Full PDB file with SEQRES, HELIX, SHEET, SSBOND, CRYST1, ORIGX, SCALE, CONECT and MASTER records, all heavy atoms in Angstrom:
SEQRES   1 A   44  MET GLY ASN ILE PHE ALA ILE ILE ALA PHE ALA VAL LEU          
SEQRES   2 A   44  TRP ILE LEU LEU GLY VAL PHE PHE PHE VAL VAL LEU ARG          
SEQRES   3 A   44  ALA LEU LEU THR ARG GLY LYS ALA GLY ASP LYS GLY ARG          
SEQRES   4 A   44  TRP GLU HIS GLY LEU                                          
HELIX    1 AA1 GLY A    2  ALA A   34  1                                  33    
CRYST1    1.000    1.000    1.000  90.00  90.00  90.00 P 1           1          
ORIGX1      1.000000  0.000000  0.000000        0.00000                         
ORIGX2      0.000000  1.000000  0.000000        0.00000                         
ORIGX3      0.000000  0.000000  1.000000        0.00000                         
SCALE1      1.000000  0.000000  0.000000        0.00000                         
SCALE2      0.000000  1.000000  0.000000        0.00000                         
SCALE3      0.000000  0.000000  1.000000        0.00000                         
ATOM      1  N   MET A   1     -59.417  99.633   9.917  1.00  0.00           N  
ATOM      2  CA  MET A   1     -58.702  99.340   8.672  1.00  0.00           C  
ATOM      3  C   MET A   1     -57.286  98.829   8.957  1.00  0.00           C  
ATOM      4  O   MET A   1     -56.819  97.898   8.322  1.00  0.00           O  
ATOM      5  CB  MET A   1     -58.654 100.625   7.838  1.00  0.00           C  
ATOM      6  CG  MET A   1     -58.357 100.366   6.390  1.00  0.00           C  
ATOM      7  SD  MET A   1     -59.758  99.578   5.576  1.00  0.00           S  
ATOM      8  CE  MET A   1     -59.049  99.286   3.991  1.00  0.00           C  
ATOM      9  N   GLY A   2     -56.621  99.453   9.901  1.00  0.00           N  
ATOM     10  CA  GLY A   2     -55.266  99.006  10.236  1.00  0.00           C  
ATOM     11  C   GLY A   2     -55.255  97.595  10.787  1.00  0.00           C  
ATOM     12  O   GLY A   2     -54.279  96.857  10.622  1.00  0.00           O  
ATOM     13  N   ASN A   3     -56.349  97.207  11.432  1.00  0.00           N  
ATOM     14  CA  ASN A   3     -56.444  95.862  11.973  1.00  0.00           C  
ATOM     15  C   ASN A   3     -56.442  94.821  10.853  1.00  0.00           C  
ATOM     16  O   ASN A   3     -55.826  93.758  10.982  1.00  0.00           O  
ATOM     17  CB  ASN A   3     -57.738  95.762  12.785  1.00  0.00           C  
ATOM     18  CG  ASN A   3     -57.546  94.932  14.025  1.00  0.00           C  
ATOM     19  OD1 ASN A   3     -56.437  94.492  14.305  1.00  0.00           O  
ATOM     20  ND2 ASN A   3     -58.611  94.704  14.753  1.00  0.00           N  
ATOM     21  N   ILE A   4     -57.116  95.130   9.758  1.00  0.00           N  
ATOM     22  CA  ILE A   4     -57.167  94.196   8.623  1.00  0.00           C  
ATOM     23  C   ILE A   4     -55.774  94.015   8.030  1.00  0.00           C  
ATOM     24  O   ILE A   4     -55.342  92.895   7.735  1.00  0.00           O  
ATOM     25  CB  ILE A   4     -58.164  94.710   7.563  1.00  0.00           C  
ATOM     26  CG1 ILE A   4     -59.576  94.679   8.140  1.00  0.00           C  
ATOM     27  CG2 ILE A   4     -58.064  93.890   6.296  1.00  0.00           C  
ATOM     28  CD1 ILE A   4     -60.602  95.360   7.262  1.00  0.00           C  
ATOM     29  N   PHE A   5     -55.047  95.130   7.885  1.00  0.00           N  
ATOM     30  CA  PHE A   5     -53.687  95.029   7.350  1.00  0.00           C  
ATOM     31  C   PHE A   5     -52.783  94.224   8.273  1.00  0.00           C  
ATOM     32  O   PHE A   5     -51.932  93.462   7.822  1.00  0.00           O  
ATOM     33  CB  PHE A   5     -53.099  96.418   7.123  1.00  0.00           C  
ATOM     34  CG  PHE A   5     -53.711  97.142   5.959  1.00  0.00           C  
ATOM     35  CD1 PHE A   5     -54.188  98.429   6.097  1.00  0.00           C  
ATOM     36  CD2 PHE A   5     -53.821  96.518   4.722  1.00  0.00           C  
ATOM     37  CE1 PHE A   5     -54.758  99.098   5.030  1.00  0.00           C  
ATOM     38  CE2 PHE A   5     -54.384  97.181   3.646  1.00  0.00           C  
ATOM     39  CZ  PHE A   5     -54.853  98.472   3.796  1.00  0.00           C  
ATOM     40  N   ALA A   6     -52.969  94.375   9.573  1.00  0.00           N  
ATOM     41  CA  ALA A   6     -52.160  93.617  10.535  1.00  0.00           C  
ATOM     42  C   ALA A   6     -52.447  92.122  10.411  1.00  0.00           C  
ATOM     43  O   ALA A   6     -51.533  91.301  10.446  1.00  0.00           O  
ATOM     44  CB  ALA A   6     -52.445  94.102  11.947  1.00  0.00           C  
ATOM     45  N   ILE A   7     -53.717  91.770  10.266  1.00  0.00           N  
ATOM     46  CA  ILE A   7     -54.078  90.356  10.127  1.00  0.00           C  
ATOM     47  C   ILE A   7     -53.513  89.777   8.832  1.00  0.00           C  
ATOM     48  O   ILE A   7     -52.961  88.666   8.813  1.00  0.00           O  
ATOM     49  CB  ILE A   7     -55.613  90.195  10.188  1.00  0.00           C  
ATOM     50  CG1 ILE A   7     -56.107  90.523  11.598  1.00  0.00           C  
ATOM     51  CG2 ILE A   7     -56.031  88.793   9.784  1.00  0.00           C  
ATOM     52  CD1 ILE A   7     -57.611  90.626  11.705  1.00  0.00           C  
ATOM     53  N   ILE A   8     -53.604  90.534   7.745  1.00  0.00           N  
ATOM     54  CA  ILE A   8     -53.066  90.065   6.460  1.00  0.00           C  
ATOM     55  C   ILE A   8     -51.549  89.902   6.543  1.00  0.00           C  
ATOM     56  O   ILE A   8     -50.994  88.902   6.091  1.00  0.00           O  
ATOM     57  CB  ILE A   8     -53.466  91.039   5.337  1.00  0.00           C  
ATOM     58  CG1 ILE A   8     -54.976  90.955   5.098  1.00  0.00           C  
ATOM     59  CG2 ILE A   8     -52.705  90.728   4.058  1.00  0.00           C  
ATOM     60  CD1 ILE A   8     -55.499  92.011   4.151  1.00  0.00           C  
ATOM     61  N   ALA A   9     -50.868  90.876   7.140  1.00  0.00           N  
ATOM     62  CA  ALA A   9     -49.415  90.791   7.277  1.00  0.00           C  
ATOM     63  C   ALA A   9     -49.027  89.582   8.126  1.00  0.00           C  
ATOM     64  O   ALA A   9     -48.059  88.878   7.817  1.00  0.00           O  
ATOM     65  CB  ALA A   9     -48.874  92.072   7.896  1.00  0.00           C  
ATOM     66  N   PHE A  10     -49.766  89.328   9.197  1.00  0.00           N  
ATOM     67  CA  PHE A  10     -49.490  88.189  10.074  1.00  0.00           C  
ATOM     68  C   PHE A  10     -49.657  86.872   9.310  1.00  0.00           C  
ATOM     69  O   PHE A  10     -48.817  85.974   9.401  1.00  0.00           O  
ATOM     70  CB  PHE A  10     -50.442  88.255  11.268  1.00  0.00           C  
ATOM     71  CG  PHE A  10     -50.137  87.255  12.340  1.00  0.00           C  
ATOM     72  CD1 PHE A  10     -49.037  87.417  13.154  1.00  0.00           C  
ATOM     73  CD2 PHE A  10     -50.963  86.156  12.532  1.00  0.00           C  
ATOM     74  CE1 PHE A  10     -48.765  86.500  14.157  1.00  0.00           C  
ATOM     75  CE2 PHE A  10     -50.691  85.233  13.524  1.00  0.00           C  
ATOM     76  CZ  PHE A  10     -49.588  85.412  14.341  1.00  0.00           C  
ATOM     77  N   ALA A  11     -50.736  86.775   8.522  1.00  0.00           N  
ATOM     78  CA  ALA A  11     -50.991  85.559   7.749  1.00  0.00           C  
ATOM     79  C   ALA A  11     -49.901  85.346   6.702  1.00  0.00           C  
ATOM     80  O   ALA A  11     -49.399  84.230   6.531  1.00  0.00           O  
ATOM     81  CB  ALA A  11     -52.359  85.640   7.086  1.00  0.00           C  
ATOM     82  N   VAL A  12     -49.511  86.407   6.012  1.00  0.00           N  
ATOM     83  CA  VAL A  12     -48.463  86.281   4.985  1.00  0.00           C  
ATOM     84  C   VAL A  12     -47.143  85.862   5.618  1.00  0.00           C  
ATOM     85  O   VAL A  12     -46.413  85.024   5.073  1.00  0.00           O  
ATOM     86  CB  VAL A  12     -48.322  87.611   4.213  1.00  0.00           C  
ATOM     87  CG1 VAL A  12     -47.070  87.613   3.339  1.00  0.00           C  
ATOM     88  CG2 VAL A  12     -49.564  87.850   3.367  1.00  0.00           C  
ATOM     89  N   LEU A  13     -46.834  86.420   6.781  1.00  0.00           N  
ATOM     90  CA  LEU A  13     -45.604  86.050   7.481  1.00  0.00           C  
ATOM     91  C   LEU A  13     -45.581  84.555   7.794  1.00  0.00           C  
ATOM     92  O   LEU A  13     -44.585  83.867   7.536  1.00  0.00           O  
ATOM     93  CB  LEU A  13     -45.487  86.857   8.775  1.00  0.00           C  
ATOM     94  CG  LEU A  13     -44.331  86.467   9.697  1.00  0.00           C  
ATOM     95  CD1 LEU A  13     -43.010  86.858   9.054  1.00  0.00           C  
ATOM     96  CD2 LEU A  13     -44.488  87.143  11.042  1.00  0.00           C  
ATOM     97  N   TRP A  14     -46.695  84.035   8.333  1.00  0.00           N  
ATOM     98  CA  TRP A  14     -46.729  82.615   8.681  1.00  0.00           C  
ATOM     99  C   TRP A  14     -46.711  81.723   7.449  1.00  0.00           C  
ATOM    100  O   TRP A  14     -46.106  80.643   7.464  1.00  0.00           O  
ATOM    101  CB  TRP A  14     -47.938  82.311   9.558  1.00  0.00           C  
ATOM    102  CG  TRP A  14     -47.641  82.677  10.982  1.00  0.00           C  
ATOM    103  CD1 TRP A  14     -48.135  83.728  11.655  1.00  0.00           C  
ATOM    104  CD2 TRP A  14     -46.744  81.998  11.868  1.00  0.00           C  
ATOM    105  NE1 TRP A  14     -47.611  83.751  12.930  1.00  0.00           N  
ATOM    106  CE2 TRP A  14     -46.755  82.707  13.091  1.00  0.00           C  
ATOM    107  CE3 TRP A  14     -45.932  80.865  11.747  1.00  0.00           C  
ATOM    108  CZ2 TRP A  14     -45.976  82.306  14.180  1.00  0.00           C  
ATOM    109  CZ3 TRP A  14     -45.168  80.466  12.847  1.00  0.00           C  
ATOM    110  CH2 TRP A  14     -45.194  81.185  14.031  1.00  0.00           C  
ATOM    111  N   ILE A  15     -47.325  82.172   6.366  1.00  0.00           N  
ATOM    112  CA  ILE A  15     -47.270  81.388   5.119  1.00  0.00           C  
ATOM    113  C   ILE A  15     -45.838  81.309   4.612  1.00  0.00           C  
ATOM    114  O   ILE A  15     -45.351  80.231   4.240  1.00  0.00           O  
ATOM    115  CB  ILE A  15     -48.207  82.003   4.065  1.00  0.00           C  
ATOM    116  CG1 ILE A  15     -49.664  81.773   4.471  1.00  0.00           C  
ATOM    117  CG2 ILE A  15     -47.931  81.419   2.684  1.00  0.00           C  
ATOM    118  CD1 ILE A  15     -50.653  82.563   3.642  1.00  0.00           C  
ATOM    119  N   LEU A  16     -45.129  82.435   4.623  1.00  0.00           N  
ATOM    120  CA  LEU A  16     -43.739  82.435   4.168  1.00  0.00           C  
ATOM    121  C   LEU A  16     -42.857  81.569   5.066  1.00  0.00           C  
ATOM    122  O   LEU A  16     -41.995  80.831   4.570  1.00  0.00           O  
ATOM    123  CB  LEU A  16     -43.197  83.863   4.110  1.00  0.00           C  
ATOM    124  CG  LEU A  16     -43.791  84.733   3.007  1.00  0.00           C  
ATOM    125  CD1 LEU A  16     -43.273  86.157   3.138  1.00  0.00           C  
ATOM    126  CD2 LEU A  16     -43.472  84.166   1.635  1.00  0.00           C  
ATOM    127  N   LEU A  17     -43.080  81.652   6.375  1.00  0.00           N  
ATOM    128  CA  LEU A  17     -42.302  80.806   7.288  1.00  0.00           C  
ATOM    129  C   LEU A  17     -42.591  79.331   7.051  1.00  0.00           C  
ATOM    130  O   LEU A  17     -41.680  78.497   7.081  1.00  0.00           O  
ATOM    131  CB  LEU A  17     -42.616  81.176   8.744  1.00  0.00           C  
ATOM    132  CG  LEU A  17     -41.940  82.435   9.272  1.00  0.00           C  
ATOM    133  CD1 LEU A  17     -42.469  82.770  10.658  1.00  0.00           C  
ATOM    134  CD2 LEU A  17     -40.439  82.255   9.308  1.00  0.00           C  
ATOM    135  N   GLY A  18     -43.859  79.006   6.820  1.00  0.00           N  
ATOM    136  CA  GLY A  18     -44.223  77.616   6.549  1.00  0.00           C  
ATOM    137  C   GLY A  18     -43.570  77.093   5.284  1.00  0.00           C  
ATOM    138  O   GLY A  18     -43.040  75.981   5.263  1.00  0.00           O  
ATOM    139  N   VAL A  19     -43.568  77.898   4.236  1.00  0.00           N  
ATOM    140  CA  VAL A  19     -42.925  77.494   2.983  1.00  0.00           C  
ATOM    141  C   VAL A  19     -41.427  77.313   3.194  1.00  0.00           C  
ATOM    142  O   VAL A  19     -40.827  76.343   2.718  1.00  0.00           O  
ATOM    143  CB  VAL A  19     -43.209  78.537   1.882  1.00  0.00           C  
ATOM    144  CG1 VAL A  19     -42.348  78.285   0.655  1.00  0.00           C  
ATOM    145  CG2 VAL A  19     -44.689  78.508   1.508  1.00  0.00           C  
ATOM    146  N   PHE A  20     -40.804  78.239   3.939  1.00  0.00           N  
ATOM    147  CA  PHE A  20     -39.367  78.152   4.196  1.00  0.00           C  
ATOM    148  C   PHE A  20     -39.013  76.861   4.924  1.00  0.00           C  
ATOM    149  O   PHE A  20     -38.101  76.133   4.516  1.00  0.00           O  
ATOM    150  CB  PHE A  20     -38.931  79.364   5.018  1.00  0.00           C  
ATOM    151  CG  PHE A  20     -37.508  79.297   5.483  1.00  0.00           C  
ATOM    152  CD1 PHE A  20     -36.475  79.494   4.589  1.00  0.00           C  
ATOM    153  CD2 PHE A  20     -37.215  79.014   6.808  1.00  0.00           C  
ATOM    154  CE1 PHE A  20     -35.159  79.423   5.011  1.00  0.00           C  
ATOM    155  CE2 PHE A  20     -35.908  78.940   7.239  1.00  0.00           C  
ATOM    156  CZ  PHE A  20     -34.876  79.147   6.336  1.00  0.00           C  
ATOM    157  N   PHE A  21     -39.754  76.555   6.009  1.00  0.00           N  
ATOM    158  CA  PHE A  21     -39.449  75.343   6.761  1.00  0.00           C  
ATOM    159  C   PHE A  21     -39.743  74.090   5.943  1.00  0.00           C  
ATOM    160  O   PHE A  21     -39.024  73.094   6.052  1.00  0.00           O  
ATOM    161  CB  PHE A  21     -40.225  75.318   8.081  1.00  0.00           C  
ATOM    162  CG  PHE A  21     -39.603  76.192   9.127  1.00  0.00           C  
ATOM    163  CD1 PHE A  21     -40.284  77.293   9.616  1.00  0.00           C  
ATOM    164  CD2 PHE A  21     -38.339  75.922   9.618  1.00  0.00           C  
ATOM    165  CE1 PHE A  21     -39.709  78.117  10.586  1.00  0.00           C  
ATOM    166  CE2 PHE A  21     -37.749  76.732  10.571  1.00  0.00           C  
ATOM    167  CZ  PHE A  21     -38.440  77.836  11.059  1.00  0.00           C  
ATOM    168  N   PHE A  22     -40.776  74.129   5.105  1.00  0.00           N  
ATOM    169  CA  PHE A  22     -41.074  72.987   4.244  1.00  0.00           C  
ATOM    170  C   PHE A  22     -39.929  72.722   3.278  1.00  0.00           C  
ATOM    171  O   PHE A  22     -39.494  71.589   3.101  1.00  0.00           O  
ATOM    172  CB  PHE A  22     -42.372  73.252   3.477  1.00  0.00           C  
ATOM    173  CG  PHE A  22     -42.709  72.186   2.483  1.00  0.00           C  
ATOM    174  CD1 PHE A  22     -43.207  70.972   2.914  1.00  0.00           C  
ATOM    175  CD2 PHE A  22     -42.522  72.388   1.127  1.00  0.00           C  
ATOM    176  CE1 PHE A  22     -43.515  69.973   2.004  1.00  0.00           C  
ATOM    177  CE2 PHE A  22     -42.825  71.404   0.213  1.00  0.00           C  
ATOM    178  CZ  PHE A  22     -43.321  70.200   0.651  1.00  0.00           C  
ATOM    179  N   VAL A  23     -39.402  73.781   2.680  1.00  0.00           N  
ATOM    180  CA  VAL A  23     -38.286  73.632   1.731  1.00  0.00           C  
ATOM    181  C   VAL A  23     -37.046  73.111   2.443  1.00  0.00           C  
ATOM    182  O   VAL A  23     -36.351  72.226   1.942  1.00  0.00           O  
ATOM    183  CB  VAL A  23     -38.006  74.973   1.027  1.00  0.00           C  
ATOM    184  CG1 VAL A  23     -36.702  74.923   0.247  1.00  0.00           C  
ATOM    185  CG2 VAL A  23     -39.160  75.317   0.098  1.00  0.00           C  
ATOM    186  N   VAL A  24     -36.764  73.635   3.632  1.00  0.00           N  
ATOM    187  CA  VAL A  24     -35.575  73.188   4.375  1.00  0.00           C  
ATOM    188  C   VAL A  24     -35.703  71.723   4.768  1.00  0.00           C  
ATOM    189  O   VAL A  24     -34.765  70.937   4.590  1.00  0.00           O  
ATOM    190  CB  VAL A  24     -35.359  74.080   5.619  1.00  0.00           C  
ATOM    191  CG1 VAL A  24     -34.318  73.465   6.546  1.00  0.00           C  
ATOM    192  CG2 VAL A  24     -34.926  75.470   5.192  1.00  0.00           C  
ATOM    193  N   LEU A  25     -36.860  71.335   5.293  1.00  0.00           N  
ATOM    194  CA  LEU A  25     -37.043  69.939   5.697  1.00  0.00           C  
ATOM    195  C   LEU A  25     -36.968  69.007   4.488  1.00  0.00           C  
ATOM    196  O   LEU A  25     -36.362  67.934   4.568  1.00  0.00           O  
ATOM    197  CB  LEU A  25     -38.391  69.771   6.408  1.00  0.00           C  
ATOM    198  CG  LEU A  25     -38.429  70.307   7.834  1.00  0.00           C  
ATOM    199  CD1 LEU A  25     -39.851  70.226   8.378  1.00  0.00           C  
ATOM    200  CD2 LEU A  25     -37.480  69.540   8.727  1.00  0.00           C  
ATOM    201  N   ARG A  26     -37.574  69.401   3.370  1.00  0.00           N  
ATOM    202  CA  ARG A  26     -37.525  68.561   2.175  1.00  0.00           C  
ATOM    203  C   ARG A  26     -36.088  68.414   1.679  1.00  0.00           C  
ATOM    204  O   ARG A  26     -35.670  67.332   1.290  1.00  0.00           O  
ATOM    205  CB  ARG A  26     -38.409  69.158   1.084  1.00  0.00           C  
ATOM    206  CG  ARG A  26     -38.654  68.184  -0.045  1.00  0.00           C  
ATOM    207  CD  ARG A  26     -39.568  68.782  -1.060  1.00  0.00           C  
ATOM    208  NE  ARG A  26     -38.905  69.954  -1.657  1.00  0.00           N  
ATOM    209  CZ  ARG A  26     -39.422  70.674  -2.628  1.00  0.00           C  
ATOM    210  NH1 ARG A  26     -40.612  70.406  -3.083  1.00  0.00           N  
ATOM    211  NH2 ARG A  26     -38.758  71.695  -3.118  1.00  0.00           N  
ATOM    212  N   ALA A  27     -35.319  69.502   1.736  1.00  0.00           N  
ATOM    213  CA  ALA A  27     -33.917  69.439   1.310  1.00  0.00           C  
ATOM    214  C   ALA A  27     -33.125  68.516   2.226  1.00  0.00           C  
ATOM    215  O   ALA A  27     -32.286  67.740   1.760  1.00  0.00           O  
ATOM    216  CB  ALA A  27     -33.311  70.837   1.302  1.00  0.00           C  
ATOM    217  N   LEU A  28     -33.382  68.578   3.537  1.00  0.00           N  
ATOM    218  CA  LEU A  28     -32.656  67.707   4.463  1.00  0.00           C  
ATOM    219  C   LEU A  28     -33.029  66.240   4.236  1.00  0.00           C  
ATOM    220  O   LEU A  28     -32.158  65.366   4.272  1.00  0.00           O  
ATOM    221  CB  LEU A  28     -32.971  68.107   5.906  1.00  0.00           C  
ATOM    222  CG  LEU A  28     -32.344  69.417   6.375  1.00  0.00           C  
ATOM    223  CD1 LEU A  28     -32.855  69.767   7.768  1.00  0.00           C  
ATOM    224  CD2 LEU A  28     -30.829  69.308   6.388  1.00  0.00           C  
ATOM    225  N   LEU A  29     -34.308  65.974   3.995  1.00  0.00           N  
ATOM    226  CA  LEU A  29     -34.733  64.587   3.783  1.00  0.00           C  
ATOM    227  C   LEU A  29     -34.164  64.030   2.483  1.00  0.00           C  
ATOM    228  O   LEU A  29     -33.687  62.897   2.444  1.00  0.00           O  
ATOM    229  CB  LEU A  29     -36.262  64.506   3.762  1.00  0.00           C  
ATOM    230  CG  LEU A  29     -36.933  64.739   5.125  1.00  0.00           C  
ATOM    231  CD1 LEU A  29     -38.440  64.774   4.949  1.00  0.00           C  
ATOM    232  CD2 LEU A  29     -36.546  63.649   6.104  1.00  0.00           C  
ATOM    233  N   THR A  30     -34.189  64.818   1.417  1.00  0.00           N  
ATOM    234  CA  THR A  30     -33.647  64.318   0.142  1.00  0.00           C  
ATOM    235  C   THR A  30     -32.131  64.185   0.224  1.00  0.00           C  
ATOM    236  O   THR A  30     -31.554  63.309  -0.387  1.00  0.00           O  
ATOM    237  CB  THR A  30     -34.022  65.255  -1.021  1.00  0.00           C  
ATOM    238  OG1 THR A  30     -33.589  66.562  -0.707  1.00  0.00           O  
ATOM    239  CG2 THR A  30     -35.514  65.248  -1.267  1.00  0.00           C  
ATOM    240  N   ARG A  31     -31.479  65.040   1.021  1.00  0.00           N  
ATOM    241  CA  ARG A  31     -30.032  64.938   1.174  1.00  0.00           C  
ATOM    242  C   ARG A  31     -29.663  63.612   1.834  1.00  0.00           C  
ATOM    243  O   ARG A  31     -28.707  62.959   1.458  1.00  0.00           O  
ATOM    244  CB  ARG A  31     -29.513  66.103   2.019  1.00  0.00           C  
ATOM    245  CG  ARG A  31     -28.000  66.130   2.085  1.00  0.00           C  
ATOM    246  CD  ARG A  31     -27.515  67.227   2.993  1.00  0.00           C  
ATOM    247  NE  ARG A  31     -27.567  66.768   4.370  1.00  0.00           N  
ATOM    248  CZ  ARG A  31     -27.007  67.402   5.378  1.00  0.00           C  
ATOM    249  NH1 ARG A  31     -26.404  68.526   5.193  1.00  0.00           N  
ATOM    250  NH2 ARG A  31     -27.078  66.915   6.594  1.00  0.00           N  
ATOM    251  N   GLY A  32     -30.440  63.205   2.830  1.00  0.00           N  
ATOM    252  CA  GLY A  32     -30.139  61.958   3.524  1.00  0.00           C  
ATOM    253  C   GLY A  32     -30.300  60.741   2.629  1.00  0.00           C  
ATOM    254  O   GLY A  32     -29.554  59.785   2.726  1.00  0.00           O  
ATOM    255  N   LYS A  33     -31.269  60.783   1.701  1.00  0.00           N  
ATOM    256  CA  LYS A  33     -31.497  59.632   0.826  1.00  0.00           C  
ATOM    257  C   LYS A  33     -30.535  59.579  -0.344  1.00  0.00           C  
ATOM    258  O   LYS A  33     -30.170  58.527  -0.813  1.00  0.00           O  
ATOM    259  CB  LYS A  33     -32.927  59.694   0.280  1.00  0.00           C  
ATOM    260  CG  LYS A  33     -33.978  59.431   1.326  1.00  0.00           C  
ATOM    261  CD  LYS A  33     -35.360  59.554   0.728  1.00  0.00           C  
ATOM    262  CE  LYS A  33     -36.394  59.525   1.831  1.00  0.00           C  
ATOM    263  NZ  LYS A  33     -37.710  59.892   1.347  1.00  0.00           N  
ATOM    264  N   ALA A  34     -30.119  60.762  -0.829  1.00  0.00           N  
ATOM    265  CA  ALA A  34     -29.325  60.807  -2.059  1.00  0.00           C  
ATOM    266  C   ALA A  34     -27.858  60.477  -1.815  1.00  0.00           C  
ATOM    267  O   ALA A  34     -27.140  60.180  -2.756  1.00  0.00           O  
ATOM    268  CB  ALA A  34     -29.455  62.190  -2.704  1.00  0.00           C  
ATOM    269  N   GLY A  35     -27.409  60.552  -0.585  1.00  0.00           N  
ATOM    270  CA  GLY A  35     -26.013  60.252  -0.300  1.00  0.00           C  
ATOM    271  C   GLY A  35     -25.104  61.389  -0.739  1.00  0.00           C  
ATOM    272  O   GLY A  35     -25.351  62.542  -0.438  1.00  0.00           O  
ATOM    273  N   ASP A  36     -24.024  61.055  -1.488  1.00  0.00           N  
ATOM    274  CA  ASP A  36     -23.046  62.072  -1.869  1.00  0.00           C  
ATOM    275  C   ASP A  36     -23.608  63.064  -2.886  1.00  0.00           C  
ATOM    276  O   ASP A  36     -23.202  64.216  -2.915  1.00  0.00           O  
ATOM    277  CB  ASP A  36     -21.796  61.407  -2.445  1.00  0.00           C  
ATOM    278  CG  ASP A  36     -20.962  60.731  -1.371  1.00  0.00           C  
ATOM    279  OD1 ASP A  36     -21.121  61.091  -0.188  1.00  0.00           O  
ATOM    280  OD2 ASP A  36     -20.172  59.865  -1.710  1.00  0.00           O  
ATOM    281  N   LYS A  37     -24.522  62.611  -3.746  1.00  0.00           N  
ATOM    282  CA  LYS A  37     -25.063  63.512  -4.765  1.00  0.00           C  
ATOM    283  C   LYS A  37     -25.799  64.684  -4.148  1.00  0.00           C  
ATOM    284  O   LYS A  37     -25.718  65.788  -4.629  1.00  0.00           O  
ATOM    285  CB  LYS A  37     -26.044  62.737  -5.648  1.00  0.00           C  
ATOM    286  CG  LYS A  37     -25.424  62.198  -6.891  1.00  0.00           C  
ATOM    287  CD  LYS A  37     -26.515  61.593  -7.764  1.00  0.00           C  
ATOM    288  CE  LYS A  37     -25.957  60.369  -8.470  1.00  0.00           C  
ATOM    289  NZ  LYS A  37     -26.977  59.638  -9.180  1.00  0.00           N  
ATOM    290  N   GLY A  38     -26.543  64.439  -3.078  1.00  0.00           N  
ATOM    291  CA  GLY A  38     -27.357  65.485  -2.480  1.00  0.00           C  
ATOM    292  C   GLY A  38     -26.662  66.293  -1.412  1.00  0.00           C  
ATOM    293  O   GLY A  38     -27.273  67.149  -0.818  1.00  0.00           O  
ATOM    294  N   ARG A  39     -25.409  66.008  -1.174  1.00  0.00           N  
ATOM    295  CA  ARG A  39     -24.720  66.700  -0.080  1.00  0.00           C  
ATOM    296  C   ARG A  39     -24.518  68.163  -0.437  1.00  0.00           C  
ATOM    297  O   ARG A  39     -24.145  68.495  -1.550  1.00  0.00           O  
ATOM    298  CB  ARG A  39     -23.370  66.035   0.166  1.00  0.00           C  
ATOM    299  CG  ARG A  39     -22.708  66.558   1.416  1.00  0.00           C  
ATOM    300  CD  ARG A  39     -21.552  65.684   1.818  1.00  0.00           C  
ATOM    301  NE  ARG A  39     -22.034  64.399   2.297  1.00  0.00           N  
ATOM    302  CZ  ARG A  39     -21.255  63.355   2.490  1.00  0.00           C  
ATOM    303  NH1 ARG A  39     -19.989  63.408   2.223  1.00  0.00           N  
ATOM    304  NH2 ARG A  39     -21.763  62.218   2.922  1.00  0.00           N  
ATOM    305  N   TRP A  40     -24.779  69.023   0.552  1.00  0.00           N  
ATOM    306  CA  TRP A  40     -24.645  70.463   0.321  1.00  0.00           C  
ATOM    307  C   TRP A  40     -23.192  70.851   0.233  1.00  0.00           C  
ATOM    308  O   TRP A  40     -22.344  70.332   0.931  1.00  0.00           O  
ATOM    309  CB  TRP A  40     -25.298  71.242   1.447  1.00  0.00           C  
ATOM    310  CG  TRP A  40     -26.793  71.186   1.420  1.00  0.00           C  
ATOM    311  CD1 TRP A  40     -27.577  70.736   0.409  1.00  0.00           C  
ATOM    312  CD2 TRP A  40     -27.665  71.595   2.464  1.00  0.00           C  
ATOM    313  NE1 TRP A  40     -28.878  70.842   0.765  1.00  0.00           N  
ATOM    314  CE2 TRP A  40     -28.983  71.368   1.997  1.00  0.00           C  
ATOM    315  CE3 TRP A  40     -27.478  72.136   3.720  1.00  0.00           C  
ATOM    316  CZ2 TRP A  40     -30.087  71.668   2.775  1.00  0.00           C  
ATOM    317  CZ3 TRP A  40     -28.576  72.432   4.490  1.00  0.00           C  
ATOM    318  CH2 TRP A  40     -29.871  72.190   4.012  1.00  0.00           C  
ATOM    319  N   GLU A  41     -22.916  71.818  -0.650  1.00  0.00           N  
ATOM    320  CA  GLU A  41     -21.567  72.376  -0.764  1.00  0.00           C  
ATOM    321  C   GLU A  41     -21.486  73.635   0.082  1.00  0.00           C  
ATOM    322  O   GLU A  41     -22.393  74.456   0.050  1.00  0.00           O  
ATOM    323  CB  GLU A  41     -21.285  72.732  -2.227  1.00  0.00           C  
ATOM    324  CG  GLU A  41     -21.276  71.543  -3.162  1.00  0.00           C  
ATOM    325  CD  GLU A  41     -20.015  70.718  -3.020  1.00  0.00           C  
ATOM    326  OE1 GLU A  41     -18.985  71.275  -2.605  1.00  0.00           O  
ATOM    327  OE2 GLU A  41     -20.059  69.525  -3.313  1.00  0.00           O  
ATOM    328  N   HIS A  42     -20.381  73.810   0.792  1.00  0.00           N  
ATOM    329  CA  HIS A  42     -20.231  75.064   1.517  1.00  0.00           C  
ATOM    330  C   HIS A  42     -19.754  76.143   0.554  1.00  0.00           C  
ATOM    331  O   HIS A  42     -19.259  75.859  -0.524  1.00  0.00           O  
ATOM    332  CB  HIS A  42     -19.269  74.897   2.694  1.00  0.00           C  
ATOM    333  CG  HIS A  42     -17.918  74.430   2.306  1.00  0.00           C  
ATOM    334  ND1 HIS A  42     -17.005  75.258   1.692  1.00  0.00           N  
ATOM    335  CD2 HIS A  42     -17.318  73.240   2.426  1.00  0.00           C  
ATOM    336  CE1 HIS A  42     -15.904  74.589   1.469  1.00  0.00           C  
ATOM    337  NE2 HIS A  42     -16.059  73.368   1.895  1.00  0.00           N  
ATOM    338  N   GLY A  43     -19.869  77.377   0.960  1.00  0.00           N  
ATOM    339  CA  GLY A  43     -19.589  78.486   0.054  1.00  0.00           C  
ATOM    340  C   GLY A  43     -18.132  78.859  -0.072  1.00  0.00           C  
ATOM    341  O   GLY A  43     -17.786  79.758  -0.817  1.00  0.00           O  
ATOM    342  N   LEU A  44     -17.249  78.211   0.662  1.00  0.00           N  
ATOM    343  CA  LEU A  44     -15.843  78.600   0.628  1.00  0.00           C  
ATOM    344  C   LEU A  44     -15.067  77.861  -0.443  1.00  0.00           C  
ATOM    345  O   LEU A  44     -15.382  76.762  -0.792  1.00  0.00           O  
ATOM    346  CB  LEU A  44     -15.193  78.328   1.995  1.00  0.00           C  
ATOM    347  CG  LEU A  44     -15.813  79.116   3.155  1.00  0.00           C  
ATOM    348  CD1 LEU A  44     -15.172  78.681   4.468  1.00  0.00           C  
ATOM    349  CD2 LEU A  44     -15.609  80.600   2.946  1.00  0.00           C  
TER     350      LEU A  44                                                      
MASTER        0    0    0    1    0    0    0    6  349    1    0    4          
END                                                                             
């Protein structure tokens, strides 16, 4: 039973990482095309 939970946790972890990297890459690509409008603001 613990093995099933480990496999599910592993799959969920990789899905979340995949979504995170997809969002970051999409933000970087749209930032490059949008010019000044898409430029990220720093928090300071």
